[in-house]
C-alpha positions as MATLAB code, in Angstrom:
seq = 'MKKGLQLIEFEAEGTGYSTKQIASVIADDDKTYAYDTEDNFDDTAKALKSGLQDGKYAFMFFSNDEDHDGSMKTGKQSISIDGDSFTFRFYSSGSRKGQGITGVDDKKMYLGGKLIAADSDEKVNFYEIATGEKITVAKLISSGVLVEDTSYDKKDETKYVLADNSEAGQKDFAEKYVAINTSGAVLTSGTKKDGDDYKISLKKYSGGKVDVMGDKLQTAYIEKVILK';
ca = [
      29.678   28.860   -4.726;
      27.315   26.290   -3.204;
      28.900   23.511   -1.161;
      27.533   20.472    0.606;
      23.862   19.781    1.232;
      21.584   22.724    0.408;
      17.862   23.349    0.754;
      16.707   25.463   -2.169;
      13.389   27.200   -2.777;
      12.546   27.733   -6.454;
      10.515   30.525   -7.990;
       7.001   29.904   -9.252;
       6.726   29.406  -13.009;
       3.393   28.975  -14.771;
       1.378   26.363  -12.879;
       4.491   24.882  -11.251;
       8.011   25.866  -10.266;
      11.184   26.701  -12.112;
      14.095   24.277  -11.915;
      16.578   27.068  -12.621;
      15.379   30.271  -10.977;
      16.145   30.228   -7.259;
      13.987   32.172   -4.819;
      16.176   31.460   -1.790;
      18.820   29.161   -0.353;
      17.836   28.156    3.167;
      20.644   27.830    5.711;
      21.040   24.518    7.514;
      20.523   26.247   10.873;
      17.410   28.142    9.745;
      14.970   28.742   12.619;
      12.047   27.225   10.691;
      13.576   24.685    8.312;
      16.845   23.535    9.904;
      18.626   20.447    8.554;
      21.914   20.493   10.476;
      21.125   17.293   12.417;
      19.353   14.088   11.416;
      16.287   14.950   13.512;
      16.135   18.474   12.103;
      16.507   17.188    8.540;
      13.737   14.623    9.033;
      11.408   17.198   10.626;
      12.021   19.714    7.844;
      11.611   17.117    5.087;
       8.309   15.950    6.591;
       7.082   19.546    6.963;
       7.987   20.333    3.340;
       6.967   16.980    1.834;
       4.354   18.375   -0.569;
       6.721   21.154   -1.655;
       9.518   18.645   -2.203;
       7.180   16.568   -4.341;
       5.924   19.421   -6.533;
       9.311   21.114   -6.960;
       8.871   24.237   -4.841;
      11.683   23.017   -2.607;
      14.591   20.655   -3.192;
      17.518   19.332   -1.265;
      20.559   19.374   -3.536;
      24.147   18.313   -2.944;
      27.249   20.079   -4.151;
      30.865   18.966   -3.870;
      32.354   19.164   -0.422;
      35.092   21.470    0.838;
      37.852   19.116   -0.274;
      36.732   19.306   -3.908;
      36.393   23.100   -4.071;
      34.628   22.966   -7.439;
      31.016   23.288   -6.344;
      29.791   20.691   -8.827;
      26.231   19.428   -8.462;
      26.003   15.758   -7.533;
      23.451   13.268   -8.860;
      22.489    9.647   -8.241;
      23.412    7.830   -5.033;
      25.503    9.792   -2.556;
      26.744    9.295    1.005;
      26.281   12.531    2.940;
      27.456   13.435    6.413;
      24.971   15.235    8.665;
      26.273   16.235   12.088;
      29.010   13.592   11.867;
      26.845   10.661   10.735;
      26.660    9.337    7.161;
      23.363    8.789    5.351;
      22.423    7.464    1.934;
      20.801    9.961   -0.426;
      19.591    9.685   -3.989;
      19.263   12.594   -6.434;
      17.690   12.680   -9.886;
      20.322   11.830  -12.494;
      18.452   13.202  -15.510;
      15.422   15.203  -16.570;
      14.315   18.703  -15.640;
      14.807   17.991  -11.920;
      18.334   16.638  -12.291;
      20.251   17.096   -9.049;
      17.179   17.396   -6.839;
      16.717   14.930   -4.011;
      14.083   12.307   -4.757;
      10.881   12.348   -2.737;
       9.073    9.138   -3.573;
       9.951    5.588   -4.567;
      13.060    4.650   -6.542;
      14.155    1.051   -7.139;
      11.587   -0.167   -4.578;
      13.020    2.038   -1.820;
      11.542    5.199   -0.315;
      13.230    8.570   -0.164;
      12.216   11.855    1.436;
      14.143   14.940    0.404;
      16.638   12.553   -1.166;
      17.366   10.761    2.124;
      16.785    7.012    2.209;
      14.001    5.982    4.584;
      15.396    3.025    6.542;
      14.875    1.354    9.899;
      17.105    2.518   12.725;
      20.087    0.195   13.208;
      19.152   -0.797   16.757;
      15.501   -1.447   15.842;
      16.205   -3.576   12.702;
      12.592   -3.297   11.474;
      10.383   -0.204   11.386;
       6.954    0.533    9.993;
       6.854    3.744    7.980;
       3.517    5.495    8.469;
       2.652    6.865    5.041;
       0.423    9.734    6.213;
       2.762   11.180    8.858;
       6.208   10.089    7.677;
       6.937    8.633   11.125;
       8.925    5.427   11.669;
       7.099    3.218   14.164;
       8.190    0.126   16.107;
       6.134   -2.977   16.885;
       6.171   -1.898   20.544;
       4.437    1.339   19.566;
       1.917   -0.520   17.386;
       1.052   -2.555   20.481;
       0.867    0.409   22.871;
      -1.320    2.342   20.420;
      -3.751   -0.561   20.008;
      -3.001   -1.348   16.369;
      -1.791   -4.770   17.562;
      -3.484   -6.636   20.425;
      -2.680   -9.798   22.334;
      -4.250  -13.002   21.069;
      -5.566  -14.364   24.373;
      -6.455  -17.719   22.804;
      -2.767  -18.419   22.141;
      -1.545  -20.804   24.832;
       2.060  -21.652   23.954;
       4.127  -21.505   27.127;
       6.447  -18.511   27.597;
       5.259  -16.837   24.409;
       2.885  -13.973   23.709;
       1.168  -13.593   20.361;
      -0.099  -10.316   18.909;
      -2.368   -9.807   15.909;
      -4.026   -6.844   14.253;
      -6.829   -5.411   16.375;
      -8.970   -5.643   13.246;
      -7.715   -8.845   11.682;
     -10.456   -9.000    9.078;
      -9.713   -8.604    5.374;
     -10.717   -4.956    5.688;
      -8.386   -4.483    8.643;
      -5.487   -6.075    6.792;
      -6.152   -3.775    3.840;
      -6.257   -0.763    6.159;
      -2.880   -1.669    7.676;
      -1.253   -2.333    4.297;
      -2.415    1.059    3.027;
      -1.136    2.913    6.107;
       2.243    1.315    6.865;
       5.303    0.107    4.985;
       7.682   -2.377    6.647;
      11.368   -1.531    6.097;
      14.735   -2.866    7.226;
      18.015   -1.074    7.942;
      19.021   -1.003    4.256;
      15.733    0.647    3.317;
      14.396   -2.469    1.591;
      10.614   -2.789    1.714;
       9.577   -6.029    3.403;
       6.566   -7.744    1.863;
       6.681  -11.266    3.305;
       8.556  -13.585    5.627;
       9.490  -13.478    9.306;
      11.834  -10.876   10.766;
      12.994  -10.168   14.323;
      13.270   -6.552   15.450;
      15.535   -4.965   18.059;
      13.072   -5.733   20.863;
      13.020   -9.451   19.942;
       9.524   -9.352   18.495;
       9.304  -11.981   15.736;
       7.216  -10.344   13.013;
       5.434  -12.426   10.383;
       4.478  -10.405    7.309;
       2.104  -11.368    4.532;
       2.043   -9.732    1.115;
      -0.989   -7.528    0.565;
      -2.851   -9.001   -2.405;
      -4.959   -5.940   -3.162;
      -2.363   -4.331   -5.420;
       0.300   -1.701   -4.959;
      -0.305    1.168   -2.549;
       0.158    4.898   -3.177;
       3.263    6.160   -1.379;
       4.313    9.784   -1.952;
       2.800    9.771   -5.427;
       4.350    6.450   -6.448;
       3.132    2.854   -6.216;
       4.671    0.283   -3.892;
       3.912   -3.291   -2.883;
       3.272   -3.519    0.871;
       2.360   -6.133    3.477;
       0.309   -6.523    6.622;
       1.270   -8.107    9.926;
      -0.001  -11.673   10.121;
       1.254  -12.184   13.683;
       3.925  -11.127   16.145;
       5.485  -13.502   18.673;
       7.437  -12.462   21.776;
       9.239  -15.136   23.791;
];
């Protein structure tokens, strides 16, 4: 009987993968694809992202030890990993019922079923679409994505803007990063302060929705960042 969170590999079927025939059940402490801690889960989900999207792999959740019935869970679930609780969402219907969603659902992003949200102490993160990494404003500055606006002369404040603040540069940012808060909501406009006291002004990207894990999502670019 399966219990708790499980990583399942499905057998190939035609040009895709079966949703019934299981090739293997991967243990949470597996040497290659561990998911017994938050970091291990995130690393494994990022490594298997394409397989999670096409159905070769799936995280699935079965009733916990207190239930003892092994029933497969669907929809929104709160799951404990290494003592911490995380929000997951699983398909509620269709051929992939019970599999963790990898993509966009109700304007929020999920990877392996786990909600992608900003860390509680950081308040705002930028999800890098290509790598699956969550990035802070401080890292965007240190990596040169944001640079200081030396023409800004307000006392005791520092202003940062995109290194390429042209229309093309704004488009490039909006197609690479997604701003998220601690509830996983995608931020597309307004001013937010992160855990390092950077005041981030976001502007909705007007070029249309961006491809994120095979789905479409409205994003934004950074108009400016102020640090007092």
